[in-house]
C-alpha positions in Angstrom: -9.2 61.7 6.0 -11.8 60.9 8.9 -12.0 63.8 10.6 -15.8 63.9 9.8 -17.8 63.2 12.9 -14.7 62.7 14.6 -15.3 64.3 17.8 -12.2 66.3 20.2 -10.7 63.8 22.9 -8.9 65.6 25.6 -5.9 64.7 28.1 -5.2 60.7 27.8 -7.9 60.6 25.1 -5.4 62.1 22.7 -2.5 60.2 23.5 -3.9 56.7 23.9 -5.0 55.0 21.1 -8.9 55.0 19.4 -10.7 52.7 19.5 -11.4 50.7 15.8 -13.9 48.1 17.2 -14.1 45.2 19.0 -12.1 42.9 17.1 -9.5 45.6 15.9 -8.9 46.5 19.4 -8.4 42.8 20.7 -6.3 42.2 17.7 -4.0 45.0 18.8 -4.0 43.9 22.4 -3.2 40.3 21.8 0.3 41.5 19.9 0.9 43.7 22.0 1.1 41.2 24.6 3.2 38.7 22.1 5.6 41.9 22.0 5.8 42.0 25.6 6.3 38.3 26.1 8.6 38.0 24.1 10.6 41.0 24.9 10.7 39.6 28.5 11.7 36.1 27.3 14.3 37.2 25.5 15.7 40.5 27.9 15.7 37.0 30.6 17.6 34.7 28.8 20.3 37.9 28.1 20.2 38.8 32.1 21.0 35.4 32.6 23.5 34.8 30.0 25.2 38.1 30.8 25.1 37.4 34.7 26.8 33.7 33.9 29.6 35.6 32.0 30.0 38.2 34.6 29.4 40.8 32.4 27.4 42.9 34.8 28.6 45.5 37.0 27.5 46.1 40.4 25.6 49.4 38.8 24.1 47.0 35.9 22.7 44.1 38.7 21.3 46.7 40.5 19.5 48.2 37.5 18.7 45.2 35.8 17.2 43.9 39.5 14.5 46.6 39.2 13.8 47.0 35.6 13.2 43.4 34.7 10.9 42.9 37.3 9.1 45.8 36.7 8.9 45.0 32.8 7.5 41.2 34.1 4.7 43.0 36.1 3.5 45.7 33.4 3.7 42.5 30.9 1.8 40.1 33.6 -0.7 42.9 33.8 -1.0 43.0 30.1 -1.4 39.5 29.9 -4.1 39.0 32.7 -6.2 41.8 30.8 -6.0 39.6 27.3 -6.7 36.3 29.4 -9.5 37.8 31.0 -10.7 39.5 27.3 -10.7 42.9 28.4 -9.2 46.0 27.0 -5.6 45.9 27.8 -4.6 49.5 25.8 -3.7 51.1 29.2 -1.6 48.0 30.6 0.3 48.1 27.0 0.9 52.0 27.2 2.3 51.4 31.1 4.6 48.6 29.6 5.5 50.7 26.7 6.5 53.8 28.2 8.3 51.7 31.1 10.7 50.0 27.7 11.2 53.8 26.6 12.2 54.8 30.0 14.6 51.7 30.3 16.0 53.3 26.9 17.0 56.7 28.7 18.0 54.6 31.7 20.8 52.6 29.7 22.0 55.7 28.4 23.0 57.2 31.5 23.9 54.8 33.4 24.9 51.5 31.7 28.6 50.2 32.0 29.9 48.5 29.4 32.1 45.7 30.0 34.4 43.5 28.1 32.3 41.0 26.0 28.8 42.7 26.3 27.4 44.2 23.2 24.1 45.6 24.6 21.7 46.0 27.4 19.7 42.7 28.8 17.2 44.7 28.3 17.4 45.9 25.1 14.9 43.3 23.1 12.0 44.5 25.9 13.3 48.1 25.0 13.0 47.1 20.9 9.8 45.2 21.1 7.8 47.9 22.8 8.7 50.2 20.5 7.7 48.4 17.6 4.2 47.7 19.2 3.2 51.2 20.5 1.4 51.6 18.1 -1.2 48.8 19.7 -1.4 51.5 22.5 -0.6 55.1 21.2 -2.2 56.8 18.4 1.0 57.1 15.7 2.1 60.4 15.9 3.6 59.4 20.2 3.8 55.8 18.6 6.4 57.4 15.8 8.1 59.7 18.8 8.7 56.6 20.9 10.3 54.5 18.2 12.4 57.9 16.7 13.8 58.2 20.5 14.6 54.6 20.6 16.2 53.9 18.0 18.4 57.6 18.5 19.5 56.4 21.7 20.2 53.2 21.3 21.8 54.0 18.1 24.0 56.1 20.6 24.7 53.2 23.1 25.8 50.7 20.6 28.4 53.5 18.8 29.9 53.8 22.5 30.1 50.0 22.8 32.9 50.0 20.2 31.0 46.2 19.3 29.2 47.1 16.6 31.0 49.6 14.7 29.4 51.0 11.5 26.7 48.6 12.2 25.6 50.5 15.0 23.3 52.9 13.7 22.3 50.5 10.9 21.3 48.1 14.1 18.9 50.7 15.6 18.1 51.8 11.3 16.7 48.1 11.3 14.8 48.3 14.5 12.9 51.8 13.7 12.2 51.0 10.4 10.3 47.8 11.8 8.8 49.8 14.2 7.7 52.3 11.8 6.7 49.8 9.4 4.0 48.5 12.5 3.0 51.9 13.1 2.1 52.5 9.3 0.6 49.5 8.8 -1.7 49.7 11.9 -2.7 53.4 11.1 -3.6 52.4 8.1 -6.1 49.6 9.1 -7.5 51.5 11.5 -8.5 54.1 9.2 -9.9 52.1 7.1 -12.1 50.1 9.4 -12.9 54.0 10.9 -14.0 55.1 7.3 -16.0 51.9 6.9 -17.7 52.7 10.1 -18.5 56.8 9.4 -19.7 55.6 6.3 -22.0 53.1 7.8 -23.4 55.5 10.0 -24.1 58.0 7.9 -26.4 55.6 5.6 -27.7 54.8 9.4 -29.3 58.3 9.3 -32.1 57.3 6.8 -33.5 54.5 9.7 -36.4 56.9 10.4 -37.3 57.2 6.6 -36.4 53.1 6.4 -39.1 52.8 8.7 -41.5 54.9 7.0 -40.9 53.0 4.0 -41.5 49.6 5.5 -44.9 51.0 6.7 -46.1 52.5 3.5 -45.7 49.1 1.6 -47.3 47.5 4.8 -50.1 50.1 3.7 -50.0 49.6 0.2 -50.7 45.7 0.7 -53.6 46.3 3.1 -55.0 48.5 0.9 -54.7 46.4 -2.3 -56.6 44.2 0.4 -58.9 46.5 1.0 -60.1 46.9 -3.0 -60.0 43.2 -3.4 -61.8 42.1 -0.8 -63.9 44.8 0.0 -65.0 46.6 -3.0 -64.8 44.0 -5.5 -66.4 41.6 -3.0 -69.6 44.5 -2.7 -69.9 45.0 -6.3 -69.3 41.4 -7.2 -72.1 40.5 -5.1 -74.5 43.3 -6.0 -73.9 41.8 -9.6 -75.0 38.4 -8.6 -77.7 39.6 -7.0 -81.1 37.8 -8.8 -82.7 37.4 -5.5 -84.5 39.4 -2.9 -82.4 37.7 -0.2 -79.1 38.5 -2.0 -79.7 42.3 -1.8 -79.4 42.7 2.1 -75.9 40.7 2.6 -74.8 43.2 -0.5 -75.8 45.9 0.9 -74.3 45.1 4.0 -70.6 44.6 2.1 -70.8 48.1 0.0 -71.4 50.1 3.9 -68.4 47.8 5.1 -66.4 48.7 2.4 -67.3 52.1 2.5 -66.5 51.9 6.1 -62.8 50.5 5.1 -62.3 53.3 2.7 -62.6 56.0 5.1 -60.1 54.5 7.5 -57.3 54.2 5.2 -57.0 58.0 5.8 -54.8 60.4 3.7 -55.2 59.3 -0.2 -53.2 61.8 -2.2 -53.0 61.7 -5.7 -49.6 60.2 -6.6 -48.5 63.4 -8.3 -48.7 65.5 -5.7 -44.4 65.9 -5.7 -45.8 67.6 -9.3 -48.9 69.5 -7.9 -46.6 70.8 -5.3 -44.0 71.8 -7.4 -46.9 73.3 -9.2 -48.4 75.0 -6.5 -45.1 76.9 -5.2 -45.1 78.1 -8.3 -48.3 79.5 -8.9 -48.2 81.0 -5.1 -45.1 83.1 -7.0 -46.9 84.4 -9.9 -45.0 82.2 -12.8 -46.8 80.5 -14.9 -45.1 76.9 -14.7 -44.5 74.4 -17.3 -43.9 71.2 -15.2 -43.1 67.9 -16.9 -41.8 64.8 -14.3 -41.2 61.2 -14.5 -41.7 59.0 -11.5 -42.0 59.8 -7.7 -39.6 60.3 -5.3 -39.7 59.4 -1.8 -40.7 61.2 1.1 -36.7 62.4 2.6 -35.7 62.8 -1.5 -39.1 64.8 -1.9 -38.7 67.0 1.2 -35.0 68.3 -0.1 -35.8 68.4 -4.1 -39.4 70.0 -2.9 -36.5 72.8 -0.8 -34.5 73.4 -3.4 -36.8 73.5 -6.0 -39.0 76.4 -4.3 -35.7 78.6 -3.5 -35.0 78.3 -7.2 -38.4 79.1 -8.2 -38.4 81.8 -5.8 -35.1 83.5 -7.1 -36.8 83.0 -10.8 -40.1 85.3 -9.8 -37.6 88.0 -7.9 -34.6 88.5 -10.4 -35.7 86.9 -13.9 -37.5 89.2 -14.7 -39.9 86.9 -17.1 -43.3 84.7 -15.5 -42.5 81.4 -17.4 -40.3 78.5 -15.9 -39.8 74.9 -16.9 -39.6 72.5 -14.2 -38.7 68.8 -15.5 -37.1 65.7 -14.2 -37.2 62.2 -13.5 -36.7 60.4 -10.3 -36.4 56.2 -9.7 -35.2 54.2 -6.5 -31.9 55.0 -7.5 -32.0 58.3 -8.7 -33.1 61.4 -9.3 -32.8 64.8 -11.4 -34.8 68.6 -11.5 -33.9 71.2 -13.6 -35.3 74.7 -13.5 -34.6 76.6 -15.9 -35.9 80.4 -17.0 -35.2 82.8 -20.1 -34.6 85.6 -17.5 -32.3 88.0 -17.2 -29.3 86.0 -15.9 -26.5 86.7 -13.8 -22.8 85.9 -13.7 -23.1 83.8 -10.3 -18.8 83.9 -9.2 -20.6 87.8 -8.5 -22.8 86.5 -5.4 -21.3 87.5 -2.2 -20.8 84.8 0.0 -23.1 86.1 2.7 -26.2 85.8 0.2 -27.9 82.4 0.8 -30.1 82.2 -2.0 -29.1 79.5 -4.6 -25.9 79.2 -3.0 -27.1 78.5 0.2 -30.8 77.3 0.5 -30.6 75.0 -3.4 -27.0 73.9 -2.7 -27.7 73.1 0.9 -30.6 71.5 0.5 -29.6 69.0 -2.0 -26.2 68.6 -0.4 -27.6 67.4 3.0 -29.5 64.5 0.9 -26.1 63.3 -0.3 -26.7 65.1 -4.1 -25.4 68.0 -6.0 -26.9 71.2 -7.2 -25.4 73.2 -10.3 -26.7 76.6 -11.4 -25.5 77.8 -14.7 -26.6 81.5 -15.4 -25.0 84.4 -17.8 -26.5 87.7 -18.0 -29.2 88.3 -21.0 -28.8 84.1 -21.3 -31.3 83.2 -18.6 -30.7 80.9 -15.5 -30.7 77.0 -15.4 -30.6 75.0 -11.7 -29.9 71.1 -12.3 -30.8 69.2 -9.1 -29.2 66.1 -8.7 -29.0 62.9 -6.5 -27.8 59.5 -6.7 -28.4 56.4 -4.1 -25.2 55.6 -2.7 -23.4 53.2 -4.4 -22.0 50.1 -2.8 -19.3 50.7 -0.5 -15.3 49.2 -1.5 -12.4 49.6 0.6 -9.3 50.2 -0.7 -6.4 50.1 1.3 -3.4 50.5 -1.0 -4.6 53.9 -1.6 -4.4 55.4 2.0 -1.2 57.1 2.6 -0.7 54.9 5.8 -0.5 52.2 3.7 2.2 53.4 1.4 4.5 54.9 4.0 3.9 51.3 5.6 5.4 49.5 2.2 8.4 52.1 2.0 9.5 51.3 5.6 9.2 47.9 5.0 11.5 47.9 2.1 13.6 50.2 3.8 13.8 47.5 7.0 14.7 44.9 3.6 17.0 47.1 2.1 19.2 47.5 6.1 19.0 43.9 6.4 20.8 43.2 3.3 23.1 45.7 3.8 23.9 44.1 7.2 25.1 40.9 5.6 28.0 42.9 3.8 29.8 43.2 7.0 29.9 39.7 7.3 30.9 38.2 4.7 34.6 37.3 6.3 32.0 34.8 7.9 31.2 33.1 4.1 33.1 29.9 3.5 31.7 29.0 0.0 30.5 32.6 -1.6 29.0 30.2 -4.8 26.5 28.7 -2.1 26.1 32.3 -0.5 25.4 34.2 -3.8 23.1 31.1 -4.8 20.7 31.6 -1.3 20.9 35.8 -2.0 19.6 35.3 -5.0 16.5 32.5 -4.0 16.2 35.1 -1.1 15.6 38.5 -3.1 13.1 36.4 -5.6 11.2 35.1 -3.0 10.6 38.4 -1.1 9.6 39.9 -4.8 7.5 36.6 -5.4 5.7 37.5 -2.2 5.2 40.9 -2.5 4.2 41.1 -6.1 3.3 37.8 -7.7 0.0 38.1 -8.6 -3.2 35.9 -7.7 -1.3 34.1 -4.4 -2.4 29.7 -4.1 -1.4 27.7 -1.6 1.6 26.0 -4.4 3.1 29.3 -5.1 2.9 30.1 -1.0 4.6 27.2 -0.5 7.0 27.3 -2.9 8.0 30.3 -1.8 8.5 29.3 2.0 10.1 26.2 0.9 12.6 28.0 -1.5 13.2 30.8 1.7 13.8 27.9 4.2 15.9 25.7 2.3 18.3 28.5 1.3 18.3 30.1 4.7 19.7 26.1 6.0 22.1 26.0 3.1 23.3 29.8 4.2 23.5 29.3 7.7 25.6 25.6 7.2 28.1 28.1 5.1 29.0 30.1 7.7 32.3 30.5 10.0 30.0 31.3 13.2 31.4 32.5 16.2 30.0 32.6 19.9 29.2 36.0 19.8 26.1 36.7 18.4 25.9 39.9 15.6 24.4 40.0 12.6 26.5 36.9 11.2 23.0 35.2 9.8 21.5 38.4 8.6 19.5 36.0 6.3 17.6 35.1 8.6 15.6 38.2 9.6 15.4 38.8 5.5 12.6 36.8 5.4 10.0 38.9 7.1 9.8 39.9 3.3 8.6 36.8 2.8 6.5 35.3 5.5 4.8 39.3 6.3 3.7 39.6 2.8 2.0 36.2 2.6 0.7 36.4 5.9 -0.9 40.0 4.7 -1.9 38.5 1.0 -3.2 35.5 1.8 -5.7 36.1 5.2 -4.3 33.2 6.9 -2.5 32.9 10.2 -0.8 29.5 9.5 2.3 31.9 8.0 3.1 33.3 11.3 3.1 29.4 13.0 5.4 28.3 9.5 7.5 31.5 10.0 7.7 30.1 14.2 8.6 26.4 12.8 10.9 27.3 10.3 13.2 28.4 13.9 13.9 24.9 14.7 14.3 23.5 10.7 16.6 26.0 9.9 18.7 25.7 12.9 19.0 22.2 13.6 19.3 21.1 9.9 22.0 23.8 9.4 23.8 22.6 12.7 23.7 18.7 11.5 25.0 19.8 7.6 27.2 22.8 9.2 28.8 20.7 12.1 27.4 23.2 14.8 25.8 21.9 18.3 22.0 22.2 17.4 20.7 23.4 21.2 23.8 26.2 20.4 22.7 26.7 18.0 18.7 27.0 18.7 19.5 28.4 21.7 22.2 31.4 20.2 19.9 32.2 16.9 16.8 32.3 18.6 16.2 36.1 18.5 17.1 36.5 14.6 13.8 34.8 14.3 12.0 37.3 16.0 10.8 39.9 14.0 9.9 37.5 11.0 7.9 35.6 14.0 6.3 39.0 15.0 5.2 41.0 11.9 3.8 37.8 10.2 1.9 37.1 12.9 1.1 40.8 13.5 0.0 41.0 9.4 -1.9 37.7 9.7 -4.2 39.0 12.6 -4.6 42.5 11.8 -5.8 41.7 7.7 -7.9 39.3 8.9 -9.7 40.8 11.8 -9.8 44.6 9.2 -11.3 42.1 6.7 -14.0 40.6 9.4 -14.6 43.9 10.9 -14.6 45.4 6.7 -17.4 42.3 6.5 -19.1 43.5 9.3 -19.6 47.1 8.2 -20.1 46.7 4.9 -22.8 44.0 5.5 -24.6 46.6 7.7 -24.4 49.5 4.8 -25.7 47.3 2.5 -29.1 46.0 4.2 -29.1 49.6 5.0 -29.0 50.6 1.5 -30.7 47.7 0.1 -34.0 48.4 2.6 -33.5 52.4 1.6 -34.3 50.9 -2.0 -36.9 48.3 -0.9 -38.7 51.3 1.0 -38.5 53.7 -2.0 -40.0 50.7 -4.2 -42.3 50.6 -1.0 -43.3 54.3 -2.0 -43.7 53.8 -5.5 -46.3 50.9 -4.6 -47.8 53.0 -2.2 -48.2 55.8 -4.4 -50.1 53.3 -7.0 -52.5 52.2 -4.6 -53.4 55.7 -3.6 -54.2 56.5 -7.1 -56.1 53.0 -7.4 -58.4 54.4 -4.4 -58.5 57.8 -6.5 -60.1 55.9 -9.1 -62.4 53.8 -6.9 -63.4 57.3 -5.7 -65.3 57.7 -8.5 -68.4 55.5 -10.1 -67.4 52.6 -7.9 -67.2 54.7 -5.2 -70.6 56.2 -5.9 -72.2 53.2 -6.3 -71.2 51.6 -3.0 -73.2 54.6 -1.6 -75.7 53.6 -3.7 -76.3 50.3 -2.3 -75.5 51.1 1.2 -78.3 54.0 1.3 -80.8 51.3 -0.2 -81.5 51.4 -3.8 -82.7 48.4 -5.4 -80.9 46.5 -7.2 -82.5 46.0 -10.3 -81.3 44.7 -14.0 -79.1 48.2 -14.6 -77.9 48.2 -11.3 -77.1 44.3 -11.6 -75.6 45.5 -15.0 -73.5 48.5 -13.9 -72.0 46.5 -11.0 -70.3 43.7 -13.2 -68.7 46.8 -15.7 -67.5 48.7 -12.3 -66.3 45.3 -10.7 -64.3 44.9 -13.8 -62.6 47.9 -14.5 -61.8 47.6 -10.8 -60.3 44.4 -10.9 -58.1 45.6 -14.4 -56.6 48.5 -12.0 -55.2 45.6 -9.5 -54.0 43.0 -12.2 -52.5 45.6 -14.3 -52.2 49.2 -12.6 -49.2 50.6 -14.0 -49.7 50.4 -18.4 -53.2 51.1 -17.6 -54.4 54.2 -19.2 -57.9 56.0 -19.4 -57.8 55.0 -23.2 -57.6 52.0 -22.7 -60.5 52.4 -19.6 -62.8 53.9 -22.1 -62.8 51.0 -24.9 -62.8 47.9 -22.2 -65.8 49.3 -21.1 -67.5 49.9 -24.3 -66.2 46.4 -25.3 -68.0 44.7 -22.1 -71.4 46.8 -22.4 -71.6 45.4 -26.0 -71.1 41.4 -24.2 -67.0 41.2 -24.4 -64.8 39.5 -22.1 -62.3 41.4 -21.3 -58.8 39.8 -19.1 -55.7 41.9 -18.7 -52.8 41.0 -17.0 -49.4 42.5 -15.9 -48.5 43.4 -12.7 -44.6 44.5 -14.1 -43.9 48.0 -13.9 -43.3 50.5 -16.9 -39.2 51.0 -16.7 -37.5 53.0 -19.3 -36.5 50.0 -21.3 -40.2 49.3 -22.1 -41.8 52.7 -22.2 -42.5 52.4 -26.5 -43.7 48.5 -25.9 -46.0 49.9 -23.6 -47.2 52.7 -25.7 -47.5 49.9 -28.8 -49.0 47.6 -26.1 -51.4 50.4 -24.9 -52.5 51.0 -28.6 -53.0 47.8 -29.7 -55.2 46.6 -26.9 -57.5 49.9 -27.2 -57.6 48.8 -31.0 -58.5 45.5 -30.4 -61.3 46.7 -27.9 -62.8 48.9 -30.5 -63.5 45.3 -32.7 -64.8 43.1 -29.5 -68.3 42.6 -30.1 -70.6 40.6 -28.1 -69.0 37.1 -27.5 -65.5 37.6 -27.9 -63.1 37.6 -25.4 -59.8 40.1 -25.4 -57.0 38.9 -23.6 -53.9 41.2 -22.6 -51.2 40.4 -21.2 -48.4 42.8 -20.3 -45.3 41.0 -18.9 -41.9 41.9 -20.0 -39.6 41.0 -17.5 -40.8 37.6 -18.1 -37.9 35.2 -19.7 -39.6 35.6 -23.2 -40.0 39.6 -22.5 -43.4 39.2 -24.9 -46.3 41.3 -24.8 -49.3 39.9 -26.0 -52.8 40.8 -27.1 -55.3 38.4 -28.6 -58.9 39.0 -29.8 -60.4 35.8 -30.1 -65.0 36.2 -31.4 -67.7 34.0 -33.0 -67.1 33.5 -36.8 -67.7 36.5 -38.3 -68.9 38.5 -35.2 -64.8 40.6 -35.9 -65.1 41.5 -39.3 -69.2 42.6 -39.5 -69.3 45.9 -40.9 -65.5 46.7 -40.8 -64.5 46.5 -44.1 -60.5 46.2 -44.6 -59.0 43.8 -42.1 -56.5 45.5 -39.6 -53.1 46.4 -40.9 -49.6 47.4 -39.0 -50.0 50.9 -40.1 -53.0 51.4 -38.0 -51.5 50.8 -34.8 -49.0 54.0 -35.8 -46.4 51.2 -33.7 -43.3 53.7 -32.7 -39.4 52.4 -33.3 -38.0 49.9 -31.1 -40.7 47.5 -31.1 -40.7 44.6 -32.8 -44.2 43.6 -33.5 -45.6 40.8 -34.9 -49.6 39.9 -36.2 -51.4 37.1 -37.0 -55.0 37.8 -38.5 -56.7 34.9 -39.0 -60.0 35.0 -39.7 -61.9 36.0 -36.9 -58.5 35.1 -34.3 -56.3 38.0 -34.3 -53.0 38.2 -31.9 -50.5 40.6 -31.9 -46.8 40.1 -29.7 -45.0 42.8 -28.7 -41.5 42.8 -28.3 -38.8 45.6 -27.2 -35.5 46.0 -29.8 -32.5 46.7 -27.7 -30.7 49.7 -29.7 -28.1 49.5 -31.7 
C-alpha cells in the first residue's frame, strides 16, 4: 500500500517498527512506556500479594527474583529514554522480548500452588504483548501476541482455576493486543502515505523556483516597458524645445540598453511553434490549434510525447496530414494528435516495442498525467494526452484494511468480555439491576461508536451513563476475595472510552477513564457494603485496558491528525506555489509578447531617437501614437487584438482620445464576452473623430461582471456623414452575451455581460 519509494531494510531494521515521523514516534514511545510502567506496578503488586499469602514455591520465588528486577531495569531504560526525549524503540523492544521470555519461563517452570491464579508477571507479559506494536513491525507484533495468548491460555488451563474461561481470558487479551497493533499500523500507514505524497509533490521544487523567478522577471519587464520605453517616447513627444531633445535621446539609449539586457524574448506561442517545427521536420502537414500555454515542465513532457506521436504518424500512418489540438491552463492540459491513416491494433504491439507505449505513455506518466491511444485498422489513430494538477489530498483511514481489522478485533474483544460475564451470573444479587446495567452499557458502546457528530453533551451523557451503570452493577455483586471476572463490565467500558477518545481526538477521555476507577469502586463499595480500600486495591487491574486503550486512542488520533496536518500543509503550500508558478509562466509569456510587439515600430523609434535624428513635429506625433499603443499593452494585455490596435491608431491619428483598461485574463467563461467587447471597441473607434473620447473598460472579474465601451464627442461630430445610427446588428454580437446599447445623440454606451448557460 505504501511500498512506492520505500527502501529495503535489512537485519534489525526488518524487525523494529519503521519511523512514521517524530511526532508519532514520540507518541508510540510514550504509550509503550506507560504500558511498561503499569505492567511493572501490577506485577509487583501481584508478587507481593502472592508472597505474603505463601502462594509461591521456592522455584517461583527464585524465578521472580530474577525476572522482576530485569523487568524493572528494562522499564527504567524505557522511562529514561522517554524523559530525555530520545528514541525508545530499542529499549521497548528489549522490554517486550523480556516479557515474552517471561511467558516461556512460566510455561516451563512455574509451579501452581493452592489459591494461585496466574504468575505474578502476567500483567507485564500481557501489557508487553499489547504494546508490541510500539516497537516492532506488525508481523512481529502479531507473532508476539499469538505466542503470548497460546502459551498463556495453556498455562491458565493447567491451573483449573478458571475452567472454561482460561482460553476466553487469553483470547480477550490477545484481541486487545491485535486492536492496538492494527490500529497503530493503520495510523502509521496513513501518515506514511501522506508523507510519500508530499515528497512526490516536492519533486517540482526546481520548477517552482524557476516559476517564481519567471514572475519576478515578468514584473521587471513590465517595469522596463513603463519606466524606460514609455518614458523615452513620452519625453520625445513633448520635445518642443531643443534643450529637451538631449534628455529624450539619453532616455531612448537607456531603454534600448535595458531591452537588450532582458535576454531571450521568445514569442508566447513557442510551444505551438515547437509542435509545428517537429511536424515540419518529419515532413508532415500539421494543422495545429492549441489554446493557452503550459508551464515549462508540463510543456517539456507534452513536447516529448507529441514528438513521438508525430513520429509514429510519419512512419506508420501512410498519410502526411495530421491535426494537433489542445488546451492548457494552470490546472490542466490536454493535447490530441489525430491522423486519418491506415491505423493499427494497439493490442497487437509487442511489449518490447517502445513507440507509443513507451515514449508517449512514459512521458506523460513522468508528469503525473496519462495518455490513451485509440486506433483501428483503416480508421486512423488518435493519441490523447492529458494532465491534471494534483488535487488537495484527503486521508481516509477507515478505507485501510488495517483499520477495518482493528474494528473487527475491537468488536471481538467486546464480545469476549460480554461472554465472560455469563459464568459470573451466580454473583449477581438482583437480575433486574444487572440487566438494566447491561442494557445501558451496550447502548453506550453503540452510541460511542456510531452516534454521529459527537459533541460535549453527547460524550458526557455516554460517559456518565457508563460510570453510573458500573457503580450499580458493582454494588449488585456478591464479590469474593479472589479477583476474577466478576466485574467483567468494568473492562467492557473500553468500548465507550476508547471510541470517545478516538473520535473526539481529546486526551481528556483517558483521564476520565482513570477517574472512573476511584469513583466506581468507592461508590460501589458504599452501596454494596464493601471496604472501599479493599475494593479499589483488588479491582484495580479491571480498569487497566479502558485506561490504556483510551489513552492510546487519544494520543494516536491527535498525533496522527497533527502529523497529517503538517504533511497536508506542506503539500498544499507546494501545490499552491506550483499553481502560482504556472500563472507566473503565463504572465512571463505575456510580457514576452509585449516585448515582441515593442520590437516593431516602438523599437525603431527608440533607435531613431538614440541615433540623433531631429525631433520635429512628425516625430513627436509618432511618439505620441507609439506611447499610447504601448501603454495599451500594459493596461489591457489580454483582450487587445490586432484589429483594435489598428482602429485605435487610426482614431488617434484623427485626434481622438482612447483609453483602454483591463488587466483581467480572458478565461473560458468570458470568451464570448471578450469577442463582443473587441467588436464594440473596434466599431466605436471607427466612429471616433477629432475631439472624441473612447473609453473601453474590460473587467469581467468585477462585482458587476460588466465590460463597457463608451464614446463621447462634441455635438454632431459622431454622426457627421455616417447616416443611419449604430444598430445592434452591426456588431454581430454572439449568443450568450447580454448587451445593452444606449445611443443618445453624440454619446454611445455599450454594456456587455456574459450570460451563464441554462
